[in-house]
N, CA, C, O and the ligand as a Tripos MOL2 file, in Angstrom:
@<TRIPOS>MOLECULE
protein
  245   243    62     0     0
PROTEIN
NO_CHARGES

@<TRIPOS>ATOM
      1 N         -19.8370   -8.4830    3.8270 N.3       1 MET1
      2 CA        -19.1690   -8.1420    2.5640 C.3       1 MET1
      3 C         -17.9570   -7.2640    2.8390 C.2       1 MET1
      4 O         -17.9670   -6.3970    3.7130 O.2       1 MET1
      5 N         -16.9330   -7.5180    2.0730 N.am      2 ASN2
      6 CA        -15.7010   -6.7690    2.2970 C.3       2 ASN2
      7 C         -15.1250   -6.2990    0.9720 C.2       2 ASN2
      8 O         -13.9340   -6.4570    0.7010 O.2       2 ASN2
      9 N         -15.9770   -5.7280    0.1660 N.am      3 ASN3
     10 CA        -15.5740   -5.3330   -1.1830 C.3       3 ASN3
     11 C         -14.6890   -4.1030   -1.2310 C.2       3 ASN3
     12 O         -14.1610   -3.7530   -2.2860 O.2       3 ASN3
     13 N         -14.5260   -3.4460   -0.0910 N.am      4 ASP4
     14 CA        -13.7870   -2.1760   -0.0900 C.3       4 ASP4
     15 C         -12.3150   -2.3630    0.2520 C.2       4 ASP4
     16 O         -11.6100   -1.3810    0.4880 O.2       4 ASP4
     17 N         -11.8430   -3.5910    0.2830 N.am      5 ASP5
     18 CA        -10.4600   -3.8600    0.6400 C.3       5 ASP5
     19 C          -9.4700   -3.0240   -0.1490 C.2       5 ASP5
     20 O          -8.4960   -2.5230    0.4120 O.2       5 ASP5
     21 N          -9.7060   -2.8700   -1.4390 N.am      6 LYS6
     22 CA         -8.7390   -2.1950   -2.2880 C.3       6 LYS6
     23 C          -8.6970   -0.6920   -2.0550 C.2       6 LYS6
     24 O          -7.8230   -0.0050   -2.5840 O.2       6 LYS6
     25 N          -9.6360   -0.1800   -1.2670 N.am      7 LYS7
     26 CA         -9.6140    1.2470   -0.9750 C.3       7 LYS7
     27 C          -9.0290    1.5230    0.4020 C.2       7 LYS7
     28 O          -9.2480    2.5810    0.9920 O.2       7 LYS7
     29 N          -8.2810    0.5480    0.8940 N.am      8 ASN8
     30 CA         -7.5990    0.7060    2.1700 C.3       8 ASN8
     31 C          -6.1010    0.8230    1.9430 C.2       8 ASN8
     32 O          -5.5690    0.3370    0.9440 O.2       8 ASN8
     33 N          -5.4210    1.4820    2.8940 N.am      9 CYS9
     34 CA         -3.9630    1.4880    2.8890 C.3       9 CYS9
     35 C          -3.4650    0.0460    2.9890 C.2       9 CYS9
     36 O          -3.9500   -0.7280    3.8160 O.2       9 CYS9
     37 N          -2.4920   -0.3120    2.1410 N.am     10 ILE10
     38 CA         -1.9770   -1.6780    2.1560 C.3      10 ILE10
     39 C          -1.2160   -1.9810    3.4380 C.2      10 ILE10
     40 O          -1.0620   -3.1460    3.8060 O.2      10 ILE10
     41 N          -0.7400   -0.9460    4.1220 N.am     11 ALA11
     42 CA          0.0460   -1.1710    5.3270 C.3      11 ALA11
     43 C          -0.8110   -1.2220    6.5870 C.2      11 ALA11
     44 O          -0.6170   -2.0980    7.4310 O.2      11 ALA11
     45 N          -1.7450   -0.3030    6.7240 N.am     12 CYS12
     46 CA         -2.4960   -0.2130    7.9760 C.3      12 CYS12
     47 C          -3.9900   -0.4030    7.7990 C.2      12 CYS12
     48 O          -4.7150   -0.5900    8.7760 O.2      12 CYS12
     49 N          -4.4530   -0.3570    6.5640 N.am     13 GLY13
     50 CA         -5.8580   -0.6270    6.3300 C.3      13 GLY13
     51 C          -6.7790    0.5680    6.5230 C.2      13 GLY13
     52 O          -7.9990    0.4370    6.4360 O.2      13 GLY13
     53 N          -6.1930    1.7370    6.7870 N.am     14 ILE14
     54 CA         -7.0190    2.9280    6.9340 C.3      14 ILE14
     55 C          -7.7220    3.2160    5.6080 C.2      14 ILE14
     56 O          -7.1760    2.9380    4.5400 O.2      14 ILE14
     57 N          -8.9010    3.7580    5.6740 N.am     15 THR15
     58 CA         -9.6870    3.9380    4.4550 C.3      15 THR15
     59 C          -9.5710    5.3490    3.9100 C.2      15 THR15
     60 O          -9.1550    6.2760    4.6050 O.2      15 THR15
     61 N          -9.9430    5.4840    2.6670 N.am     16 GLU16
     62 CA         -9.9100    6.7960    2.0240 C.3      16 GLU16
     63 C         -10.9740    7.7310    2.5890 C.2      16 GLU16
     64 O         -11.0000    8.9210    2.2750 O.2      16 GLU16
     65 N         -11.8390    7.1860    3.4160 N.am     17 GLU17
     66 CA        -12.8150    8.0350    4.0930 C.3      17 GLU17
     67 C         -12.1510    8.7930    5.2390 C.2      17 GLU17
     68 O         -12.6300    9.8430    5.6680 O.2      17 GLU17
     69 N         -11.0370    8.2420    5.7250 N.am     18 GLU18
     70 CA        -10.3950    8.8070    6.9130 C.3      18 GLU18
     71 C          -9.2220    9.7200    6.5750 C.2      18 GLU18
     72 O          -9.0590   10.7740    7.1890 O.2      18 GLU18
     73 N          -8.4170    9.3270    5.6160 N.am     19 VAL19
     74 CA         -7.2690   10.1300    5.1760 C.3      19 VAL19
     75 C          -7.1900   10.0350    3.6520 C.2      19 VAL19
     76 O          -7.7070    9.0870    3.0620 O.2      19 VAL19
     77 N          -6.5390   11.0200    3.0100 N.am     20 PRO20
     78 CA         -6.3000   10.8710    1.5750 C.3      20 PRO20
     79 C          -5.3190    9.7280    1.3460 C.2      20 PRO20
     80 O          -4.3100    9.6170    2.0420 O.2      20 PRO20
     81 N          -5.6170    8.8900    0.3780 N.am     21 LEU21
     82 CA         -4.7240    7.7850    0.0630 C.3      21 LEU21
     83 C          -4.0760    8.0140   -1.2990 C.2      21 LEU21
     84 O          -4.6950    8.5550   -2.2160 O.2      21 LEU21
     85 N          -2.8280    7.5950   -1.4100 N.am     22 ILE22
     86 CA         -2.1010    7.6780   -2.6820 C.3      22 ILE22
     87 C          -2.3310    6.3730   -3.4320 C.2      22 ILE22
     88 O          -2.1640    5.2860   -2.8790 O.2      22 ILE22
     89 N          -2.7110    6.4940   -4.6800 N.am     23 VAL23
     90 CA         -2.9800    5.3010   -5.4830 C.3      23 VAL23
     91 C          -1.6950    4.8730   -6.1800 C.2      23 VAL23
     92 O          -1.0410    5.6790   -6.8410 O.2      23 VAL23
     93 N          -1.3390    3.5990   -6.0280 N.am     24 LEU24
     94 CA         -0.1950    3.0040   -6.7110 C.3      24 LEU24
     95 C          -0.7290    2.0170   -7.7250 C.2      24 LEU24
     96 O          -1.8020    1.4460   -7.5330 O.2      24 LEU24
     97 N          -0.0160    1.8180   -8.7640 N.am     25 THR25
     98 CA         -0.4070    0.7560   -9.6870 C.3      25 THR25
     99 C           0.7720   -0.1850   -9.8630 C.2      25 THR25
    100 O           1.9260    0.2400   -9.9150 O.2      25 THR25
    101 N           0.4650   -1.4540   -9.9520 N.am     26 TYR26
    102 CA          1.4970   -2.4730  -10.1230 C.3      26 TYR26
    103 C           0.8920   -3.6130  -10.9200 C.2      26 TYR26
    104 O          -0.0970   -4.2190  -10.5080 O.2      26 TYR26
    105 N           1.4880   -3.8950  -12.0520 N.am     27 LYS27
    106 CA          1.0160   -4.9740  -12.9230 C.3      27 LYS27
    107 C          -0.4830   -4.8600  -13.1990 C.2      27 LYS27
    108 O          -1.2110   -5.8520  -13.2470 O.2      27 LYS27
    109 N          -0.9070   -3.6310  -13.3740 N.am     28 GLY28
    110 CA         -2.3060   -3.4150  -13.7180 C.3      28 GLY28
    111 C          -3.2600   -3.4260  -12.5360 C.2      28 GLY28
    112 O          -4.4610   -3.1960  -12.6810 O.2      28 GLY28
    113 N          -2.6980   -3.6990  -11.3590 N.am     29 GLU29
    114 CA         -3.5280   -3.6930  -10.1640 C.3      29 GLU29
    115 C          -3.3490   -2.3660   -9.4480 C.2      29 GLU29
    116 O          -2.2480   -1.8170   -9.3990 O.2      29 GLU29
    117 N          -4.4240   -1.8630   -8.9020 N.am     30 GLU30
    118 CA         -4.3390   -0.6500   -8.1020 C.3      30 GLU30
    119 C          -4.2460   -1.0110   -6.6360 C.2      30 GLU30
    120 O          -4.8950   -1.9450   -6.1640 O.2      30 GLU30
    121 N          -3.4290   -0.2580   -5.9260 N.am     31 MET31
    122 CA         -3.4250   -0.3890   -4.4770 C.3      31 MET31
    123 C          -3.2330    0.9980   -3.9140 C.2      31 MET31
    124 O          -2.8350    1.9230   -4.6220 O.2      31 MET31
    125 N          -3.5150    1.1310   -2.6550 N.am     32 ARG32
    126 CA         -3.4690    2.4370   -2.0300 C.3      32 ARG32
    127 C          -2.6170    2.4110   -0.7780 C.2      32 ARG32
    128 O          -2.5220    1.4030   -0.0770 O.2      32 ARG32
    129 N          -1.9980    3.5620   -0.5200 N.am     33 ILE33
    130 CA         -1.2060    3.6740    0.7110 C.3      33 ILE33
    131 C          -1.4370    5.0600    1.2870 C.2      33 ILE33
    132 O          -1.6070    6.0240    0.5420 O.2      33 ILE33
    133 N          -1.4430    5.1640    2.5950 N.am     34 CYS34
    134 CA         -1.7080    6.4470    3.2320 C.3      34 CYS34
    135 C          -0.3870    7.2160    3.3630 C.2      34 CYS34
    136 O           0.6890    6.6180    3.3200 O.2      34 CYS34
    137 N          -0.4720    8.5390    3.5230 N.am     35 PRO35
    138 CA          0.7600    9.3540    3.6170 C.3      35 PRO35
    139 C           1.6910    8.8950    4.7240 C.2      35 PRO35
    140 O           2.9110    9.0040    4.6050 O.2      35 PRO35
    141 N           1.1160    8.3850    5.7940 N.am     36 GLN36
    142 CA          1.9220    7.9220    6.9250 C.3      36 GLN36
    143 C           2.8220    6.7520    6.5450 C.2      36 GLN36
    144 O           3.8890    6.5760    7.1340 O.2      36 GLN36
    145 N           2.4090    5.9590    5.5800 N.am     37 HIS37
    146 CA          3.1710    4.7650    5.2430 C.3      37 HIS37
    147 C           3.9740    4.8870    3.9570 C.2      37 HIS37
    148 O           4.6210    3.9280    3.5380 O.2      37 HIS37
    149 N           3.9390    6.0540    3.3290 N.am     38 ILE38
    150 CA          4.7960    6.2750    2.1560 C.3      38 ILE38
    151 C           6.2700    6.0390    2.4980 C.2      38 ILE38
    152 O           6.9700    5.3900    1.7210 O.2      38 ILE38
    153 N           6.7690    6.5450    3.6390 N.am     39 PRO39
    154 CA          8.1870    6.2940    3.9810 C.3      39 PRO39
    155 C           8.4950    4.8090    4.1120 C.2      39 PRO39
    156 O           9.5880    4.3620    3.7660 O.2      39 PRO39
    157 N           7.5370    4.0560    4.6080 N.am     40 LEU40
    158 CA          7.7220    2.6100    4.7220 C.3      40 LEU40
    159 C           7.9040    2.0060    3.3350 C.2      40 LEU40
    160 O           8.7740    1.1620    3.1210 O.2      40 LEU40
    161 N           7.0870    2.4420    2.4160 N.am     41 LEU41
    162 CA          7.1660    1.9150    1.0590 C.3      41 LEU41
    163 C           8.5230    2.2450    0.4260 C.2      41 LEU41
    164 O           9.0810    1.4470   -0.3280 O.2      41 LEU41
    165 N           9.0320    3.4150    0.7410 N.am     42 ILE42
    166 CA         10.2860    3.8700    0.1210 C.3      42 ILE42
    167 C          11.4950    3.2290    0.7980 C.2      42 ILE42
    168 O          12.4020    2.7460    0.1210 O.2      42 ILE42
    169 N          11.5100    3.2230    2.1260 N.am     43 HIS43
    170 CA         12.7210    2.8590    2.8510 C.3      43 HIS43
    171 C          12.7240    1.4260    3.3790 C.2      43 HIS43
    172 O          13.7800    0.8170    3.5500 O.2      43 HIS43
    173 N          11.5430    0.9040    3.6300 N.am     44 GLU44
    174 CA         11.4860   -0.4360    4.2170 C.3      44 GLU44
    175 C          10.4260   -1.2920    3.5280 C.2      44 GLU44
    176 O           9.5210   -1.8260    4.1710 O.2      44 GLU44
    177 N          10.5560   -1.4100    2.2200 N.am     45 PRO45
    178 CA          9.5310   -2.1760    1.4910 C.3      45 PRO45
    179 C           9.4610   -3.6260    1.9310 C.2      45 PRO45
    180 O           8.4350   -4.2840    1.7560 O.2      45 PRO45
    181 N          10.5510   -4.1270    2.5030 N.am     46 GLN46
    182 CA         10.5190   -5.5240    2.9550 C.3      46 GLN46
    183 C           9.4780   -5.7200    4.0490 C.2      46 GLN46
    184 O           9.0010   -6.8350    4.2600 O.2      46 GLN46
    185 N           9.1260   -4.6480    4.7410 N.am     47 LYS47
    186 CA          8.0900   -4.7660    5.7680 C.3      47 LYS47
    187 C           6.7050   -4.9170    5.1610 C.2      47 LYS47
    188 O           5.7410   -5.2560    5.8480 O.2      47 LYS47
    189 N           6.6240   -4.6630    3.8820 N.am     48 LEU48
    190 CA          5.3290   -4.7830    3.2140 C.3      48 LEU48
    191 C           5.1990   -6.1040    2.4580 C.2      48 LEU48
    192 O           4.1920   -6.3590    1.7980 O.2      48 LEU48
    193 N           6.2410   -6.9430    2.5660 N.am     49 VAL49
    194 CA          6.1490   -8.2500    1.9210 C.3      49 VAL49
    195 C           4.9610   -8.9990    2.5200 C.2      49 VAL49
    196 O           4.8100   -9.0920    3.7380 O.2      49 VAL49
    197 N           4.1440   -9.5160    1.6500 N.am     50 GLY50
    198 CA          2.9370  -10.1850    2.1140 C.3      50 GLY50
    199 C           1.7250   -9.2770    2.0850 C.2      50 GLY50
    200 O           0.5830   -9.7360    2.0670 O.2      50 GLY50
    201 N           1.9990   -7.9550    2.0810 N.am     51 LYS51
    202 CA          0.8910   -6.9970    1.9980 C.3      51 LYS51
    203 C           0.4440   -6.8350    0.5560 C.2      51 LYS51
    204 O          -0.7420   -6.6850    0.2600 O.2      51 LYS51
    205 N           1.4240   -6.8710   -0.3270 N.am     52 PHE52
    206 CA          1.0630   -6.8310   -1.7390 C.3      52 PHE52
    207 C           2.0880   -7.5860   -2.5450 C.2      52 PHE52
    208 O           3.2560   -7.6850   -2.1660 O.2      52 PHE52
    209 N           1.6430   -8.1110   -3.6470 N.am     53 GLU53
    210 CA          2.5010   -8.9040   -4.5070 C.3      53 GLU53
    211 C           3.6200   -8.0390   -5.0710 C.2      53 GLU53
    212 O           3.3600   -6.9430   -5.5680 O.2      53 GLU53
    213 N           4.8480   -8.5070   -5.0030 N.am     54 GLY54
    214 CA          5.9640   -7.7840   -5.5990 C.3      54 GLY54
    215 C           6.7660   -6.9810   -4.5960 C.2      54 GLY54
    216 O           7.8170   -6.4450   -4.9470 O.2      54 GLY54
    217 N           6.3080   -6.8810   -3.3690 N.am     55 ALA55
    218 CA          7.0380   -6.0990   -2.3630 C.3      55 ALA55
    219 C           8.4510   -6.6400   -2.1790 C.2      55 ALA55
    220 O           9.3890   -5.8810   -1.9310 O.2      55 ALA55
    221 N           8.5950   -7.9580   -2.3020 N.am     56 GLU56
    222 CA          9.9040   -8.5700   -2.1010 C.3      56 GLU56
    223 C          10.8880   -8.1830   -3.1950 C.2      56 GLU56
    224 O          12.0950   -8.3690   -3.0370 O.2      56 GLU56
    225 N          10.3870   -7.6500   -4.2950 N.am     57 ASN57
    226 CA         11.2590   -7.2410   -5.3950 C.3      57 ASN57
    227 C          11.7300   -5.7920   -5.2840 C.2      57 ASN57
    228 O          12.5660   -5.3450   -6.0690 O.2      57 ASN57
    229 N          11.2010   -5.0750   -4.3230 N.am     58 MET58
    230 CA         11.5280   -3.6680   -4.2130 C.3      58 MET58
    231 C          12.8420   -3.4820   -3.4680 C.2      58 MET58
    232 O          13.1720   -4.2290   -2.5470 O.2      58 MET58
    233 N          13.5740   -2.4710   -3.8910 N.am     59 THR59
    234 CA         14.8330   -2.1480   -3.2420 C.3      59 THR59
    235 C          14.6330   -0.8650   -2.4330 C.2      59 THR59
    236 O          14.1010    0.1170   -2.9510 O.2      59 THR59
    237 N          15.0480   -0.8710   -1.1890 N.am     60 PRO60
    238 CA         14.8950    0.3540   -0.3980 C.3      60 PRO60
    239 C          15.6010    1.5340   -1.0430 C.2      60 PRO60
    240 O          16.7230    1.3950   -1.5310 O.2      60 PRO60
    241 N          14.9700    2.6690   -1.0490 N.am     61 GLY61
    242 CA         15.5130    3.8750   -1.6850 C.3      61 GLY61
    243 C          16.3510    4.6780   -0.7160 C.2      61 GLY61
    244 O          16.8850    5.7250   -1.0820 O.2      61 GLY61
    245 ZN         -1.2150    3.3070    6.2490 Zn       62 ZN62
@<TRIPOS>BOND
     1     1     2 1
     2     2     3 1
     3     3     4 2
     4     3     5 am
     5     5     6 1
     6     6     7 1
     7     7     8 2
     8     7     9 am
     9     9    10 1
    10    10    11 1
    11    11    12 2
    12    11    13 am
    13    13    14 1
    14    14    15 1
    15    15    16 2
    16    15    17 am
    17    17    18 1
    18    18    19 1
    19    19    20 2
    20    19    21 am
    21    21    22 1
    22    22    23 1
    23    23    24 2
    24    23    25 am
    25    25    26 1
    26    26    27 1
    27    27    28 2
    28    27    29 am
    29    29    30 1
    30    30    31 1
    31    31    32 2
    32    31    33 am
    33    33    34 1
    34    34    35 1
    35    35    36 2
    36    35    37 am
    37    37    38 1
    38    38    39 1
    39    39    40 2
    40    39    41 am
    41    41    42 1
    42    42    43 1
    43    43    44 2
    44    43    45 am
    45    45    46 1
    46    46    47 1
    47    47    48 2
    48    47    49 am
    49    49    50 1
    50    50    51 1
    51    51    52 2
    52    51    53 am
    53    53    54 1
    54    54    55 1
    55    55    56 2
    56    55    57 am
    57    57    58 1
    58    58    59 1
    59    59    60 2
    60    59    61 am
    61    61    62 1
    62    62    63 1
    63    63    64 2
    64    63    65 am
    65    65    66 1
    66    66    67 1
    67    67    68 2
    68    67    69 am
    69    69    70 1
    70    70    71 1
    71    71    72 2
    72    71    73 am
    73    73    74 1
    74    74    75 1
    75    75    76 2
    76    75    77 am
    77    77    78 1
    78    78    79 1
    79    79    80 2
    80    79    81 am
    81    81    82 1
    82    82    83 1
    83    83    84 2
    84    83    85 am
    85    85    86 1
    86    86    87 1
    87    87    88 2
    88    87    89 am
    89    89    90 1
    90    90    91 1
    91    91    92 2
    92    91    93 am
    93    93    94 1
    94    94    95 1
    95    95    96 2
    96    95    97 am
    97    97    98 1
    98    98    99 1
    99    99   100 2
   100    99   101 am
   101   101   102 1
   102   102   103 1
   103   103   104 2
   104   103   105 am
   105   105   106 1
   106   106   107 1
   107   107   108 2
   108   107   109 am
   109   109   110 1
   110   110   111 1
   111   111   112 2
   112   111   113 am
   113   113   114 1
   114   114   115 1
   115   115   116 2
   116   115   117 am
   117   117   118 1
   118   118   119 1
   119   119   120 2
   120   119   121 am
   121   121   122 1
   122   122   123 1
   123   123   124 2
   124   123   125 am
   125   125   126 1
   126   126   127 1
   127   127   128 2
   128   127   129 am
   129   129   130 1
   130   130   131 1
   131   131   132 2
   132   131   133 am
   133   133   134 1
   134   134   135 1
   135   135   136 2
   136   135   137 am
   137   137   138 1
   138   138   139 1
   139   139   140 2
   140   139   141 am
   141   141   142 1
   142   142   143 1
   143   143   144 2
   144   143   145 am
   145   145   146 1
   146   146   147 1
   147   147   148 2
   148   147   149 am
   149   149   150 1
   150   150   151 1
   151   151   152 2
   152   151   153 am
   153   153   154 1
   154   154   155 1
   155   155   156 2
   156   155   157 am
   157   157   158 1
   158   158   159 1
   159   159   160 2
   160   159   161 am
   161   161   162 1
   162   162   163 1
   163   163   164 2
   164   163   165 am
   165   165   166 1
   166   166   167 1
   167   167   168 2
   168   167   169 am
   169   169   170 1
   170   170   171 1
   171   171   172 2
   172   171   173 am
   173   173   174 1
   174   174   175 1
   175   175   176 2
   176   175   177 am
   177   177   178 1
   178   178   179 1
   179   179   180 2
   180   179   181 am
   181   181   182 1
   182   182   183 1
   183   183   184 2
   184   183   185 am
   185   185   186 1
   186   186   187 1
   187   187   188 2
   188   187   189 am
   189   189   190 1
   190   190   191 1
   191   191   192 2
   192   191   193 am
   193   193   194 1
   194   194   195 1
   195   195   196 2
   196   195   197 am
   197   197   198 1
   198   198   199 1
   199   199   200 2
   200   199   201 am
   201   201   202 1
   202   202   203 1
   203   203   204 2
   204   203   205 am
   205   205   206 1
   206   206   207 1
   207   207   208 2
   208   207   209 am
   209   209   210 1
   210   210   211 1
   211   211   212 2
   212   211   213 am
   213   213   214 1
   214   214   215 1
   215   215   216 2
   216   215   217 am
   217   217   218 1
   218   218   219 1
   219   219   220 2
   220   219   221 am
   221   221   222 1
   222   222   223 1
   223   223   224 2
   224   223   225 am
   225   225   226 1
   226   226   227 1
   227   227   228 2
   228   227   229 am
   229   229   230 1
   230   230   231 1
   231   231   232 2
   232   231   233 am
   233   233   234 1
   234   234   235 1
   235   235   236 2
   236   235   237 am
   237   237   238 1
   238   238   239 1
   239   239   240 2
   240   239   241 am
   241   241   242 1
   242   242   243 1
   243   243   244 2
@<TRIPOS>SUBSTRUCTURE
     1 MET1         2 RESIDUE 1 A MET
     2 ASN2         6 RESIDUE 1 A ASN
     3 ASN3        10 RESIDUE 1 A ASN
     4 ASP4        14 RESIDUE 1 A ASP
     5 ASP5        18 RESIDUE 1 A ASP
     6 LYS6        22 RESIDUE 1 A LYS
     7 LYS7        26 RESIDUE 1 A LYS
     8 ASN8        30 RESIDUE 1 A ASN
     9 CYS9        34 RESIDUE 1 A CYS
    10 ILE10       38 RESIDUE 1 A ILE
    11 ALA11       42 RESIDUE 1 A ALA
    12 CYS12       46 RESIDUE 1 A CYS
    13 GLY13       50 RESIDUE 1 A GLY
    14 ILE14       54 RESIDUE 1 A ILE
    15 THR15       58 RESIDUE 1 A THR
    16 GLU16       62 RESIDUE 1 A GLU
    17 GLU17       66 RESIDUE 1 A GLU
    18 GLU18       70 RESIDUE 1 A GLU
    19 VAL19       74 RESIDUE 1 A VAL
    20 PRO20       78 RESIDUE 1 A PRO
    21 LEU21       82 RESIDUE 1 A LEU
    22 ILE22       86 RESIDUE 1 A ILE
    23 VAL23       90 RESIDUE 1 A VAL
    24 LEU24       94 RESIDUE 1 A LEU
    25 THR25       98 RESIDUE 1 A THR
    26 TYR26      102 RESIDUE 1 A TYR
    27 LYS27      106 RESIDUE 1 A LYS
    28 GLY28      110 RESIDUE 1 A GLY
    29 GLU29      114 RESIDUE 1 A GLU
    30 GLU30      118 RESIDUE 1 A GLU
    31 MET31      122 RESIDUE 1 A MET
    32 ARG32      126 RESIDUE 1 A ARG
    33 ILE33      130 RESIDUE 1 A ILE
    34 CYS34      134 RESIDUE 1 A CYS
    35 PRO35      138 RESIDUE 1 A PRO
    36 GLN36      142 RESIDUE 1 A GLN
    37 HIS37      146 RESIDUE 1 A HIS
    38 ILE38      150 RESIDUE 1 A ILE
    39 PRO39      154 RESIDUE 1 A PRO
    40 LEU40      158 RESIDUE 1 A LEU
    41 LEU41      162 RESIDUE 1 A LEU
    42 ILE42      166 RESIDUE 1 A ILE
    43 HIS43      170 RESIDUE 1 A HIS
    44 GLU44      174 RESIDUE 1 A GLU
    45 PRO45      178 RESIDUE 1 A PRO
    46 GLN46      182 RESIDUE 1 A GLN
    47 LYS47      186 RESIDUE 1 A LYS
    48 LEU48      190 RESIDUE 1 A LEU
    49 VAL49      194 RESIDUE 1 A VAL
    50 GLY50      198 RESIDUE 1 A GLY
    51 LYS51      202 RESIDUE 1 A LYS
    52 PHE52      206 RESIDUE 1 A PHE
    53 GLU53      210 RESIDUE 1 A GLU
    54 GLY54      214 RESIDUE 1 A GLY
    55 ALA55      218 RESIDUE 1 A ALA
    56 GLU56      222 RESIDUE 1 A GLU
    57 ASN57      226 RESIDUE 1 A ASN
    58 MET58      230 RESIDUE 1 A MET
    59 THR59      234 RESIDUE 1 A THR
    60 PRO60      238 RESIDUE 1 A PRO
    61 GLY61      242 RESIDUE 1 A GLY
    62 ZN62       245 GROUP 0 **** ****
């Protein structure tokens, strides 16, 4: 069983048991990202394309 997928970092898969994860919401869906990958989400969202729906629509900040 792999029901805990949504409680993993979308970039690296680390769990909330290991590090605090930041919860994001998008189109009513929750996803999580670890502090280490927040810069990736902000500056290089194209690297997350395929990790979550809508990443291709993000503009690097
Ligand atoms: Zn991560």
